[in-house]
C-alpha positions, 0 to 999 in steps of 0.5 A: 498546445500546452494548455490542452496537454496538461486539460488532457493529460496522457492516459499510461499504455497497457504496456506500462499498465503491465509492467508495473502489475508484473513489479507488483507481482515479483515483489510479491513473490521475493517477499514470499508473500502469498495473496492470503498472507497479505489478507490475513496481514492486512485484517490484522492491521486493520484490528489493532488499527480500528482498537485506536481509530475509526478507519476507512476499510474502502479506502484502505492500500495495504502493499507490498513494495520495494525500496533501497536498502540503507545499507546495501544498494540491493532493493529490498520489501517493504510493507507499504500502507495508506490507512486514511483515519476517520476519527481517533477513539476516546481510549479509557485510561487504564489503572 
């Protein structure tokens, strides 16, 4: 019986998915970060990193999440970036 449970894992329920989406909306709201600002941040990160490495922009994931503060028990917004690197670029030494 356990074999079939591992073979066919349960999908998260719609309530769970809705809860996760609401958390992301609230986190973005607390960080005062509009979708336009997030898109500008994403474009800036892509431009800077692309100078040094070839990245997979289709698989790029940048979002604001929440983490515990080191100094208190409060949660604080955190910028999370998952950027798949295809290749490093050769940089000419500028002297």
